[in-house]
N, C-alpha and C positions, 0 to 999 in steps of 0.2 A: 533860705532867703527867696529863692525862685518861687517856692511854693506859696510863701506868704504874699509875694507880688501877684501871682496868678489869682490867689484868693481875693486880693485887693481889687484887681482888675474885674473880677467877676462881680464884686459887690457895687461897683461904680455904676450909677444910673446911665442908661444909654440915651444920649441926645440925638436929635435928628441929624446934626452935622456929623456926629460919630458914625451913624449908620451909613451915611453917603460915602464916608471915606473908606469904609470896610468892604463895600461892594466890589470894587475892582479887584481887591485881594481874593475875595471869595470866588469871583468869576475866573480869575487866573488859576486858582486852585482847582476848580471844577474842570477848566479847560485842560490843565496838566494831567488830571486823572483820566480824562477822556482820550487824550493823546496817547497816554501810556497804555490804556486798555486797547486802543486801536492798533498800536504797534504790536501788542501781545497777540491780539486776534489775527492780525495779518501773519505773524510768525507761525502760529498754530496752523493757519490755512496753508502757508507755504510748505510746512512739514508734511501735512496731509496730501498735498499735491505731489510732493516728491515720493511719498509712500505709494500713492496710487499709480504713479507714472512708471515705477520699476520695481523689480523684485531683488535687485542687486544690493546686498547688505552694505558694501562699501559706499555706494552713492547715497543710501539712506542715512548712514552714520555721518557722512560729510555734510549733508544738508542740515541735520539736527544741530551739529556743533556750530556751523556757520550762522544759522538763523538765531540760535539761542545767544550767541555772542553779541550779535547786533541788537537783539531785543532788550537785553539787560545792560547794554552799553558797557560790556566787559572787554577784556583783552584776550582771553582764551577760554575755550570750553573743550572738555575732554571727556570721552566715554570709555569706560572700562567694562569688559564683559567677563563674567565668571566662567572658568573652565572647571566643571565639576570633578574631572579625573584628578586634578592637581590642587583644587580649592584655591586657585590663584586668580586674581583680577588682571587681565591683560589689556593694555592699551590698544584700542581699536580704531580710534579717530581722535584728531585734535586740530585746533585752529592756532594754537600758540606755542605749543611744545615742539621739540625737535622732530621733524617728520620721520626721520629714520628710526625713531624710537617706537613707532607704531608696530605692533605685533611682537615687540621685544621687551618693552618696559612692563614690569609686573609688580604687583602688591599682593601680599598674603591677605586673606580675608580677615579684617580687623586691624590691618597695618595702615598707619597714616590716617589722616582725616577722611580720605575717600574710603579706605577700607573700613574705618570705624562707622561711617554712614551706612555701608552696605551690611555690616554685621549686625548693627543695632536697629536697622531698618527705619531710620529717622534722619532728617536733615541736620547738618551742622554748618554754622557760618561763623567765621572768625575774622577779625579785622587785621590781626598780625599773625599770620599762619606759622611763621618761622619760630615764634615764641611759644606756640602751643605745644605742650608736651606730647600730644598725640601725633604731631606732624612728622612725616618721614620723607625726606628728599630722595626721589627716585634717581638712580645714576643715569647719566647720558640722556636726560630729558631736557636739559637747559632751562629749568624752571626758577633759577636763582632771581631773575628780575621781578618775579610776581610776589606780591605781598599778601593780599587778602584772598580768601578762598571760601567758596560756598559749595558744599557737596550734598547730593541727595541720592538715595538708593533707587535702583531699578527693580521693581517687584512685579511679577506677573503670576496671577493665580496663587498668591501666597508663597511664591518661590522667588528668592533673590537671584536675578540673573545678571546683575552688575551694578554699576554706580556711574554717576555723572557729576563732574565738578566744573565750576566757573571760577576764573581767577582774574585779578586785576593788578596792574603794575603799581598803582597808587594805593595807599591804605584807604580802605572803604568800609563803612558800616553798613552791612546788608540789612535793608528794612524788610518788614513783613511782606510787602508786595514782591520784592525780588525772590524771597524764599518760596512764597506761594506760587509764583509764576514758574520757577525752575522745577518745583516739585510737580506742578501740573503737567509740564512737558514730559517729565519722567513717567508719570502715571499714564499719559496718553500713548507714549511710544514704547513702553516696556513690553506689552503683549505683542506689538508689531515686531519688535526686535527679536523676541524669542522665536516667532514664526519665521522670521528672515534667517535667523541662525540655523534653524532646523532645515529650511529650504536650501541654504548654502551647503550645509553638510550632506544633504541628499544629492545635490548637484555634483559635488566634489566626488562622492562616492561613485556616482554614475560615470563621471569622467574617468575615474580610476579603473572601474571595471571595463570600460570601453577600451582604455589603453592596454589593460591586461589581455582582453579578448583579441585586440589588434596584434599584439605581440604573439599571442598563442597561434593566430592564423599564420604569422610569419614563420613560426616554429615548424609547422607541418607543411609549409609550402616548399616546393622543390626549387628554391632559389639558391643562388650562390651565397657564400658567407657575407660578402661585402654588401650585397643588396639587402639581405636581411637586417644587417646591423644598421644600415642607414634608416630603414623604416623604424627600427626600435629606438634609435637615438632621437628622432623627431617626435615620436609618440611619447617618450619618457619626458622630454622637455615640456611638451604641452601639458601632460598630466600633472607634472610637479610644479608647473607655473614658473619654470626656470628660463633664464636667457640662453643658456648653452648646455648641451649634454655631449660628452665625448666618451667614446668606447676605446679602450686601449687594450690590445691583446698581447700575450707573451710571445716574444720572438726569441726562439732558442739560440739562434746564431748571435744576435745582438745582446742577448742576456738582459733584455729590458722589455718594459711594457710599451708598445708602439701604437700611436693613434691609428685606428683603422676606420672609424666612422664618426662623423662630427655633425651636429646640428647647432647653428648659432644664428640668432636673430640678426646679428650684425655681420655683414659679408666681408668686411675688411679686417677681421681679427687675425693677428699674426699666428704662424704655425705653432701649435702647442709642442713643447719638448717632450722627449721620451722620459719615462720613469725607470731609472736603472733597477735591475732586479735586486742588486745587493746594497742599494742605498735609496731608501724611500725618501722623496724630497720633503715630506712632512716632518718637521722637527718634533722630537720626542715620540715619534711613532716608529717602532722597530720593524713590524711586519703588518701586512694588510690582511689580518685574519677576521676583521669585522668592520662594519660601517663606521666611518669617522666623520664628525661634523666639525668644520672650521669656520668660525665667524668671520675672521679677516685673514685670508690666505696670504696677503702680502706680508703680514707680520709673523706668520707661522710656517713659512716654507723657506728652504734654502735659497741663496741669492739668485741662482740662475732662474729658478721657477718663479720666485717672487717678482723678479724683473719682468718676466712674461706676463704674470698676472696683472701687473700695473699697466703695461702696455695695452693689454687686452681690455682694460676697464672692468675687470672682474674683482670680486671680493669674497663672497660667501661660497663655501664648497661643501658638498656632500659627496664623500668618496666611499663607493661600495664595491667589495671584491666580487668577481665573477668566478664561480668555482664549478668544477666537474669532478665528481668522485672525491670530494674533500680536497681537491688540489686547485689552488688559485691559478686560473689561466688568463685572467684579465681584470680590468677595473673599469667601473662606470663612474665618471666624474660629472656631477650635476652642479652647475655654476649659477650664481646670481650676481647681479651688478652692484649690490649693496651689502653691507655687513648683515649676515643672516644666520640666525639660529634655526635650522630646519626643524620642523615639528616632528613629533613621534609618528604621526600619521604619514608624513612625507618619507621618513626613514623607512617605515614598514612598506610603503608602496614601492620605493626604490629597490629594497631588498627582494621584493616579489618580482619586480621586472628584471633584476640581475639574475635571479634563478631562471626566469624564462630565456634570458639571453644565453645562459649556459646550455639549456636545452636546445636552443636554435643553432648554436655553434656545433654542439655534438651531432645534431640532426644533419646539419649541412656537411659535416665531415664523414658521417657514416652512411647516410642514406640519401642525402641530397644530391649527390653526384654519382652517377653510374660508374664512372671511372674508378672511384674508390672501391666499389664492390668488385669490379674487375681486378683491381690491384690486390685485394684480399684473396680472391680465388688464385691469382697468380702466385701469391706467397705460399698458399697451402700446397699448390701443385709443385712448386720448387722444393719445398721442404719434404714432401712425399718422395720426390726424386732423390733428394739427399739421402733419405732413409734407405731407399732401394740401393743407392750406390754403396752406402756403408755396409749393408748386408751382403752385397755381392763381394766386396773386398773381404768381408768376414769369411765368406765361402772359400775364397782363394788363399786364405791364410794357412800356411803349412805348419804352423805351431801345433804341438800336441797339447791341446787344452780340452777340458771336459765340456759337455754340453751346458752344464750349469754356468761355467765361467763365460762361455759365449753369450748365453742369455743375459747374464749380469752386464757384460760390456755393451750389448745391444740396447738393453733397457736404459742404461745411463745415457747413451747417445740420443735415444729418442726423447728421453725426458729433458735433456738439454735443449732440444728444439722446442719441446712443449713449454719450457720456462720462458722462452722469448714470446711465444704466443700468449701465454698467460699475462705477461707484463703488458703487451699491447692491448689486451682486453680490459685490463684495469685502468690504464692511463688514458685510453681513448685517443691518443695521437700517434703519429707515425714514428716518432723517435723513442727509443727504448733506453731505460736506465741500466747500462751494462753492469754496474757494480751490484745492483740488486739481482740481476739475472745470475751473475757469477756466484753470488752467495747461495742462491737456490741450487745451482749445479753442484757446488762443493758439498752442500748438506746431503744431496742424493748420493754422491760418490762415497762420501764418508760412511753413510748408512749401509751401502751395498758392498763395499770393497774391504773395509778395514776388518782385520781378524778380531775376534773377541778378546784375545790376549794382548792386543796392541793398544798403546796410549799415544795416538797420533793427533797432533794439533794442526788444524788447517786454518790459516788466517788470510782474510781478504782486506787489503788496505789501499790507500791512495785516493786519487781524484774520482768524484762521481761524474762519469762520462755518459753522454747520450749519443747513440748511433742509430743509423737506419736499421730496419728489421733484418735485412740481408747480412750486414756487417756484424750485427749482434748475434745472429745465429752462427755465423762462422766462428766468431771469437768464443762463444759459449762451447761449441764443439771442440775447439782447440784446447781451451782450459780443461775440459772434461778429459780429453786424451792425455794431456800432460800430467794432470793429477793422478789419473789411473796408472799411468806409466811409472810415476814416482812411488805410488803405493805398492805396485807389483815388483819393482826392481830395486828400489833404494833402501827398503827396510826388510830384506829377506830374513836376516838373522837378528833383527832388532825388535824390541817391544815398545821402544819409545822413539819419538821423532817429531819434526815440525816441518810443515810445508807452508810457504807464504806466497800469495799472489798480490803483486803490486801493480796498480793502474796509474798511469801518468799521462797528462796532456802536455806535450812538449811543443807548444805553440802551433797547433794544427797537426801534429804528428802524434799518433797513439803509440804508447810503449807499454807492453805487458810483460812482466817478468815473473816466472814461476821457479821458486827456489826450494830446495830441500837440504836437510843436514844429514842425508843418508850416506851410503857407502861410496858414492862418487866413483873415482878411478882407483880406489883402494881394493877393489874386489878381484883384481887379477885381469883376466881376459876381457877385452872390449865386448860388450853385449851386442848381439846382432841387431840390425835395424828392425824395429817392431812395426806392426801394422798401425798402431796409434801414431807413431812419429811420421809414418808415411801420410796418414790422413792429415795431420797438422801441416806438413810441408805443402800438400796439395791445396788445402783451404786458404793458407796464408798467401800463396802465389796467385790463386785463381780468383778468390772471393774478396780478399782483403788488399790485394795488390801490394803486398809488403814483403819483408824478409824475415826468415826464421833462423836462429842460431842456438845451438845446444853445446854447452861446455860442462866438463866434469873435472873436479879437483878432489883433493884428499878430504875437503871439508863438505863435499856434496856436489849436487848438480844444479845448473842454472839454465833455464830455457827463456829466450827473449823473443818477442814478436814486435816488430816495428812496422807501422803502416799508417798511411794518411787517414785522418779522421773522415769517416764517410757519413753523409747526411742523406744519401740517395741510394 
């Protein structure tokens, strides 16, 4: 009916009065077109001015979205850029969607109307986007109020680099002028955006390299640990674009990771709580063996730490372990003030910085402080004196033993001291894992002292204790002597037996018990005091400041050492 009416109007003769009535309409239409073209040209000029004024990608994107929204009288404009590595479109700028969705909201190439426009390299315009089968609502973008959508691809040198969409709250039929104008902007800015992205990536890589170089300089500088860590924390925060970076180091006494260096843009942030060694505050994370990304730490941490995160105004967390010789000795926490999924590049850079921190800590402990070198020399000197003392005692021993037996006993004593030094060299810290050392000592004694016809089992059990090198050396020598003594006297007429060494921490007091199921007091006369037991009594009293007791029953012998746990 409309068509016939138009045809009828077309065939009606035009009278002068009719022409006069149509002139205002024609002029208004021309004026409207001119106003629209003026608005569009002004918008393009504004975009070019912004491009020429800065190389900052974020500023350019914001100008494009804001200017386009005004020019087409829409309610939102959003730009998505393609990440070639993942083939995903990532929201990089918007005027109407939830601001926190920027850098987090994503679409697969081809997904949704915007992804469809990018994949097929052509515009798509729909009046009712939600009823279109291609539409895909992106979570956490708050786009529910928007009804109509116009999307165009961003193509540079025949490469899709992203897509741009414009949305309106009210249902809207997009005309050819709207589609042409938005497509024109996309064509104009696509190449500029590609160069801006490359420039930003280059700038970021330069900042990252500068940060790594700065940390490397700190590693080789003769500073104290805390000074080095403060430099590293600030450099890491700047390089990763984070609000806060905190470095927590393992405290053996407190059995927790304790904050040692902090950089925070806000000066009034409350003190960060420690991370207990046996209870990682992150829910569903048992151990800190690799980097962990937490988008919303308030929801994914236990109550105490979640409360601190809320008070500090933090949310996103990138937690990276700091390791030395495959042992975690600290953690680096990188914080943002908003929910954040840190990128793969940020995680890679953080891991690199954490490795540098490990080197810095090791450097500061081993060569950064001349006092440590003097301490190492002092340890070697003391242990050489111990060896001399043991050999002198051996010379004064009135037992009738062969030269081979003397050498076996001396070798075992020297190797017990060497086991402590080996543990220090591997761990890189002043405290020694005594259980590990005693296992090594027991293996040496078993290999050197047990007869071929004997089936003796030697077991080490109990708590894993960490002592100073001096205390560990004394304890290793004591266990060596007690095990040698048991092998030599308790199983004279036996081919089978068992020796057990039990370690226990009795609330700050060390208890070591060496038991055997040998002859005990059933062998007749009480054996004369041996050189080994004399050595044990001397070491326990002088070096461990403790007590030594030996008892024998029909079921075997039991030797116990009780001493305060020493960390110095």
